[in-house]
N, C-alpha and C positions, 0 to 999 in steps of 0.2 A: 690390603684386601684379604691376604692370607689369615691375618689375625681375626678379622671379622667373620670369615668362614668358619674358623675354629670355634669362635664364640657361639655362633648360631648352631653349629653341630652339637656343642655341649648342651645348649639349651634344649635342643630336640631330644637328645639322649636322656635328659633328665625328666622328660615327660612321663615315661613309664614308671620311673621310680617314685615321682611325686603322686602319680595316679594311684599306684598300689598303696602308698602310705595313707593317702586320704580315704580311699574306699575301704581299706582294712579297718581303719579307726572307726568309721561310721558303721561298718558291718558289725564290729565287735560291740559297739554301744547299743545297736538295735537288738542284738541277741540277749543282752543282759537287762535292759530296762523292762519294767513291768508293763502290762497292757498289750502284749503282743498277740499274735494269732492264736496261740495256745490258750491264753487267758480268756480271750474273747470266745473261743470255741467252748471252753469250760463253762463260761457264763451262759451261753446259749443252751447247752445240754442241761445245766442245772435249772434254768427257767422252764425248759420243756418238762423236766422231771417233776418240778413243783406243780406245774399246771395239771399234769396227769395225776399226781398224788392227792390233789384237793387239799382240804384243811385238816389233815390228820395230826396236827400238833407239831411244835417246833422240834422236839426230840426225834420223832419219826422222820421228819423232813430232813434233818441233818444227817440221819443215817442213810436215807435214800439218796442224798446228794453226793455220796462218795463215788467218784468216777473210777472204774476198774483200771488197774495198771496196764492191762492189755490195750484198753481204749486210749490211754495216754500215749502208749508207745506208737499206736497207729496214727494218732494226731501228729506226733513229732515227725514220724516218717512222711506223712502227707505234706507237711510244711517244710520238709528238708531240714529239720532241726534236730535230727537224731545223731549228728556228728558233732565233734568238738568245733570250737570257733575257727582254728586254723584249717581244719579239714573242710568245714562248711564254706569258708571263704575261698579256698582253692577250687572247690567244686563250682561255686558261683562264678569265679573269675574265668574258669575254663568255659562255662556257658557263655559269658560275655564275649570271649574270643570267637566262639562259634555263632555269635549273634542270637544266642538263646538267653533272653533276659528273664525267663521264668513266666509265671502266670499271675495276674493280678488277683488278690484275694477279694477285692470289691467288685471289679468289673467281670471277673471270670473270663478274661481274654488274655492273649499273650501281651506282655508288658510293652514290647516293641511296637505292636499295633496300636496300643493305647497312646503311647507317646507320639508316634508319627501322626496320628489323627489330630493332635493338638498343635503340632508345629506350624502349619500354615496360618493359624489364627495369631499366634505370637509373632510370627515373621511379618504378617500384615501390619499389625500395630507398631512393631519395632521399626520397620522400614519407614513408614510414614512419619513416626515420631522423630526418628533420627534425622531424616532429610528436612523435616519442618524445623527442627532445632537449628540446623545450619542455615537455612534460609532466613530465619528470624534473628538469631544471635550474632552471626557474622556481620551482616549489614548494620545491625544496631551497635555492635562494638566498634566498627569502622567509623560510623557517624559520631559516636561519642569521642573517639580519639581525635577526629578532625575538628571537633568543636569543644575541645577540652577546656574546662573551667568557664564555660558559658552557661546561660540559663537553660539551654537545651540539655546540656550534660547533667546539670543538677536535677532537672525534672525527670529525666530518664533514669537517673540513679535511684530515685524513689521507687520507680517501677522495678528496677533490678533488686532493690532491697526487699520489696514485697515478694518477688519471686524466690529470693533466698530464704525468706522466713516461712513461706507456706509450702509444705511438702506436696508432692504431686497428688497423692491419694486424698489429701485434705481438700485440694483444689477441686478434685472430682466430686467430692461430697458436697461442697458449696454449690457447684454448678448444678448438681442433681436436685438440690433443694430449691434453687432459684428457677431452673429451666426444665427440670424433669417432669415426668407424668405425675399428675396430682398436684403440682405446684400452681401458683397463680398464673404464670405464663404458659406452662404446659406445652412446650414446643419441641422437647427432645425426649427420647425414651429413657426409662430408668435402667440403664445397663443392658447387658446382653450383646451378642455379636450381630444378630439379625433378628427380624421378626419371625414368628413361627410360621406365618404364611408367605415367607419371602419367595419360595419357589413358585408360588401361584401368581405372583405379581408380574406386571409387564416390565419391559427392559428399563425404561426411565424410572418407573416406580421402584425397581430393585436398587438402582443407583442412589435414588433419593433416600431410601430406607437404610442403605449401607452407610451413607454419609451421616445420617442422623445418629446412627449407633456409634460412629467413629468420632464425632466431634468432642464429646466430653473426655473419653480416655486419652485422646491425643493431647489435650491440654495438660493432662497429668504427666504424660511422657515428656512434654516440652519443659514443664516446670521442674522436672527432676534435675536438669543440668543447665537451666536457663541462665541463672545468675553467674555461675562459674564460667560457663562458656563465653558469655558476653564480656565479663571483666577480663578474662584471659585474652580475648581478642583485642580489646581496647589497650591493655597494658603492653601486649606484645607489639602492636603497631606503633604505639608511642615510643617504645625502645628503639624500634627500627628507624623511625623518622628522625631520631637524633643520632643515628649512626653515621660514620664517616662516608660510607658508600652512597648514602642518600644525599649528603651535602655535595659530594663530587658530581652526582647525577644532575643536581640543580645547577652546579657551576658549569656544566657542559651545555646548558641551555635546554635541557629536556623539560617538557611541560609537567606541571604539578600532577595532573591526572595520570600521566605515564609513570612518573616516579612512584606515586602512591600505590596505584592499582596494578602495576607490573612488577616493579622492583621490591618495594617494601611489603606488599601484600603476600608475596610468595614466602618470604622468610617469616612473616607474622603468623602464617597458618601452621607452621611447623609444630608449635606446642600443642595445637589442637589434636594432632595425630596421636598423641599419647593416649587419648581416651577411646581410640578405635577398638582396643581389646575389650574394654568394658561394654562398648556399644554392641559388639558381636554377641556378648553374653546376653544383653538385653534383647537383642534381635531374635535369638533362638529360644532363650529360656523365659523371656517375658518378665514382667514385674508383678510379683504375686500380690503386692499391696494394691496396685491399680486394678489388676484382674479380679481380685477379691471384692474390692469396692464396687466395681462396675459389673460384676458377675459375668466376666468374659471367660469362656471355656477354653483357655489357652494353657500353655505349659506352666505358667506361674500359679494359676488356680489349681491345676492338677497336682503340683508339688505340695501346695498348702493342704489340700484335701487328703492327700495320701498320708501326710504326717498326722492329721487329726484322726483319720480312720485306721491308722497303724497298718497301712498297705505297704509292707516292707519291700516287696519286689518293685513296686512303682517308685518308692523312695530311692532305692539303690539305682534303678534304671535312670531316673531323672538326674541323679548325682553323677552318673557316668557321663552324660551329655554335658552337664554343667561344667564339670572339671575339665573335660577335654576342650570345650569351647573356650573357657577362660585361659587355659594354658597355651593353646595355639593362638588365641587372640592376642595375648601379650607379646608373643614372638612376632606375630604379624605386625603389631604396632612398631616394634623395634626395627623391623625390616623396612617399613615405609619411612620411618624417621631417618634411617641411614640412607635411603635412596634420595630423599628430597633435601637432605642436609649433608653435603659432602664433608662438613667439619666433624661429623660424628664418627668416632672410631671405638666401637665397643670392644674390640679385641685388645686394646692397650690398657 
């Protein structure tokens, strides 16, 4: 027990070091790549100057498009780019410690407010997708293990193979083409979180509208780990059914149902806990591919748009949450694994 405590303490102490290394690297890259806020501000100023100057010729236009050095200095100061990369990073990090994530270039709002407004949407889809995956994949894996090498196992393996071959966002695209608005069936909306008039609907109409907007994205979330989770559950249960403790339980006269679903199932679920850390990241950070495909205004789409729009404060703000969630999620997975499997000794 002492060794495991030391192990987890080391892992926790490594979080700040890893966090600083990752965020400093990203901060430095964002400072040196072209297309940042200074370049975009320059472009806007030049476009405004060209529109005011009219068609006075290319040479005169080029002369007029020279931005004064004083204006450049003001721009750099406004966007906090007037310091060196280490100084700028230290200033940004001190703001993160004080929960001051800066101000979004695009939304003109505090970054923390922008991020927090997107969390509930990603958590909604992440929770439903995660629990739906367990409710589908675990029973399917168990049934495949109990009917190993039968026709049922072969038929469901085809389904698992399809799930492995089709990415989640592609499944969403296929469903939107087949079932979305404007299609032949036209039974589900083409993306979004809710209808625009959702607040004006009645209670049951709201539930119906929310479920319709949830159906296609959830399929994408389930497809993300459907094949891996199902096969992992099947193989783990098969391994445990052939273990000595299972044969001993049968020898003692215990029923097959009790042996399988009480003794073997508990140990078979242990490998699935390894994915809890990733699930936490998906729960809070969302899947940008699915959110982009289905136009869901969650954390994933926010991260994607912030990169496209060069909204550096939002990029760094979402990175903070993503790194912390992933680092703590992996430690949380190890803790759960150690709790449910007494054979695990991380400290040794």
